C-alpha positions in Angstrom: -7.5 25.9 29.4 -8.5 28.2 32.2 -7.3 31.8 32.0 -6.8 33.5 35.4 -6.7 37.0 33.9 -5.8 38.9 30.7 -3.4 41.7 29.7 -3.5 43.9 26.6 -0.5 45.2 24.9 0.1 47.9 22.1 2.3 47.4 19.1 6.0 47.0 20.1 5.3 46.6 23.9 7.3 43.9 25.6 5.4 41.0 27.0 8.4 39.1 28.3 12.0 40.3 28.2 15.1 38.2 27.7 17.2 38.1 30.9 14.2 39.0 33.1 13.4 36.8 36.0 10.9 34.1 35.2 7.7 34.0 37.3 6.9 30.4 36.0 3.6 31.6 34.6 2.3 30.1 31.3 0.7 32.5 28.8 -1.6 32.1 25.9 -1.9 34.5 23.0 -5.7 35.2 22.7 -5.6 37.9 20.1 -3.0 39.3 17.6 0.6 38.3 17.0 3.8 38.4 18.9 7.4 38.2 17.8 10.0 36.1 19.6 13.6 37.5 19.4 17.0 36.9 21.0 20.0 39.2 21.4 23.3 38.0 20.0 26.7 39.5 19.6 25.7 40.4 16.0 22.4 42.0 17.0 18.8 41.0 17.5 17.5 37.9 15.6 13.9 36.8 15.2 13.2 33.2 16.2 9.5 32.8 15.7 6.2 34.6 15.2 3.4 33.6 17.6 -0.2 33.4 16.4 -3.5 33.3 18.3 -3.8 30.2 20.4 0.0 29.8 20.8 1.3 29.1 24.4 4.6 30.6 25.7 6.5 30.8 29.0 6.0 27.1 29.5 9.7 26.2 29.7 10.3 27.6 33.2 7.1 26.0 34.5 8.0 22.6 33.1 11.6 22.9 34.3 10.1 23.7 37.7 12.6 26.4 38.5 13.0 30.1 38.4 15.6 31.6 36.1 16.3 34.2 33.4 14.0 34.4 30.4 15.7 32.9 27.3 14.1 35.3 24.8 12.1 38.5 24.3 8.5 38.4 23.2 7.0 41.7 21.9 3.5 42.6 20.6 3.1 42.9 16.9 0.1 45.2 16.6 -2.6 45.1 19.4 -2.3 41.9 21.4 -4.3 40.3 24.1 -2.6 37.7 26.4 -4.1 35.3 28.9 -2.3 34.2 32.0 -3.2 30.6 32.9 -4.1 29.7 36.4 -0.7 28.6 37.8 -2.2 27.0 41.0 -4.4 24.6 39.0 -1.6 23.8 36.6 0.7 23.0 39.5 -2.0 20.8 41.0 -2.3 18.9 37.7 1.5 18.7 37.3 1.7 17.2 40.8 -0.5 14.3 39.8 2.1 13.2 37.2 4.4 10.3 38.1 8.0 11.3 39.0 9.3 9.7 35.8 7.0 11.7 33.6 7.8 14.9 35.5 11.5 14.2 34.8 10.8 13.7 31.1 9.1 17.1 31.0 11.9 18.8 32.8 14.5 17.3 30.4 12.4 18.4 27.4 12.3 21.9 28.8 16.1 22.0 29.3 16.6 20.8 25.7 14.2 23.4 24.4 16.2 26.1 26.0 19.4 24.7 24.4 17.5 24.6 21.0 16.6 28.3 21.4 20.3 29.2 21.7 21.3 27.1 18.7 18.5 28.6 16.6 19.8 32.1 17.4 23.3 31.1 16.4 22.0 29.6 13.1 20.2 32.9 12.4 23.4 34.8 13.0 25.3 32.5 10.6 22.6 33.2 7.9 23.1 37.0 8.5 26.9 36.6 8.2 26.9 34.3 5.1 24.4 35.3 2.5 26.4 33.1 0.1 24.6 30.2 1.7 21.3 31.5 0.3 22.9 32.1 -3.0 24.2 28.5 -3.1 20.7 27.2 -2.2 19.2 29.3 -5.0 21.7 27.8 -7.4 20.8 24.3 -6.4 17.2 25.2 -7.2 17.7 27.7 -10.0 14.1 28.1 -11.1 13.3 29.6 -7.7 14.9 32.9 -8.8 13.9 32.8 -12.5 10.5 34.3 -13.3 9.5 32.7 -16.6 6.1 33.7 -17.8 3.6 30.9 -18.6 0.5 31.3 -20.7 -2.3 28.6 -20.6 -5.8 28.0 -21.7 -8.5 25.4 -20.8 -8.4 22.1 -22.6 -11.9 21.2 -23.9 -13.4 17.7 -24.3 -14.1 18.4 -27.9 -10.5 19.3 -28.8 -7.6 21.4 -27.6 -7.9 25.1 -27.8 -5.1 27.2 -29.2 -3.6 30.1 -27.3 -4.6 32.5 -30.1 -8.2 33.5 -30.2 -9.0 32.5 -26.5 -8.6 34.4 -23.3 -5.6 32.8 -21.6 -4.5 32.8 -18.0 -1.0 34.1 -17.0 1.4 32.7 -14.5 5.0 32.7 -13.5 7.1 29.5 -13.3 8.3 28.8 -9.7 9.7 25.3 -10.2 10.0 22.6 -12.8 10.5 18.9 -12.2 13.8 17.7 -13.5 12.0 14.8 -15.1 9.9 17.2 -17.1 6.8 15.7 -15.5 5.2 18.8 -14.0 5.6 22.4 -12.7 4.6 24.8 -10.0 3.5 28.2 -10.9 2.2 31.4 -9.3 -0.8 33.0 -10.8 -2.8 36.2 -10.2 -5.9 35.0 -12.0 -6.9 32.1 -9.7 -10.5 31.1 -8.9 -11.9 27.9 -7.6 -14.3 27.7 -10.5 -11.6 27.9 -13.2 -8.8 26.1 -11.3 -10.4 23.1 -9.6 -8.3 20.0 -8.9 -8.1 18.0 -12.1 -8.8 20.9 -14.4 -7.0 20.4 -17.7 -5.0 23.1 -19.4 -2.5 23.6 -22.2 0.6 25.2 -20.8 3.1 27.2 -22.9 6.4 28.7 -21.8 9.9 29.4 -23.2 13.0 28.6 -21.2 15.9 31.0 -21.8 17.9 29.8 -24.8 15.4 27.0 -25.6 12.5 26.7 -28.0 9.0 27.2 -26.8 7.4 24.3 -24.9 3.7 23.6 -25.2 2.3 20.7 -23.1 -1.0 19.5 -21.7 -1.4 19.1 -18.0 -3.9 19.1 -15.1 -3.9 20.7 -11.6 -3.0 18.4 -8.8 -2.8 21.0 -5.9 -3.6 24.6 -5.4 -2.9 27.0 -2.5 -5.0 30.2 -2.5 -3.1 33.2 -1.2 -6.0 35.7 -1.0 -7.8 37.5 -3.8 -6.9 35.9 -7.1 -3.4 35.0 -6.1 -2.4 31.3 -5.7 0.3 28.8 -6.2 -0.7 25.9 -8.4 0.9 22.5 -8.9 0.6 20.9 -12.4 1.2 17.4 -13.6 1.8 17.1 -17.3 -0.6 14.7 -19.0 1.9 13.9 -21.7 5.6 13.9 -21.6 8.3 12.7 -24.0 12.0 12.2 -24.1 12.5 15.5 -25.9 10.8 17.5 -23.1 12.7 15.8 -20.4 16.0 16.3 -22.3 15.1 20.0 -22.8 14.5 20.5 -19.0 17.6 18.7 -18.0 19.8 20.6 -20.4 18.4 23.9 -19.3 18.8 23.2 -15.5 22.4 22.0 -16.1 23.1 25.2 -18.0 21.9 27.3 -15.1 23.8 25.3 -12.5 27.0 25.7 -14.5 26.7 29.5 -14.7 
């Protein structure tokens, strides 16, 4: 993409303002982040966070009409914005068939409608926090923070948690079938937590006896430093474990 010129903004400065007249320019975020917000009768709501490389302002260009901006875009920290060459874009747009131009115009109109609907949905979430509570109840382990202790499983035999340096984690989710779990750990490293690495996991669900089960890592998402989310598939399961998990989840749901 060819940038005609660039503009720099400080933290909090408005790049585009809702209600302002569109100039049909298309912009690209070259450096930093920008927040997309919309005013509602309940206050300002955030619709999106733009990152480097994201394009904005394209709706009015694709719709091929001037009008009021549908949202405000403000700098988050220091930001550098590029303004694309509108003359060249218009030339390229003119080479499209009338049918394809109509398709793009219709998409732009629908996107404007979607922006309004998204802001209304954000307001509903602000007005009804009970929706979040019900969602948490449907997935009860998202709010529980159950500690997990685990050690590497050796080829020569399983280690016990006593006498070995163990890793610590917090349970994020547990499969209803008792076949695996997701956990958050602050002791992650690629050398100790590679895909397929085998561990013995130990945790105690509230009101239930301790569970100790072997498993292996099937996915890992590093979060910086030694923090990570790790997905585990149990190597061995049994009817007792599945029954324990199902009873526990049912107990939480009924609370």
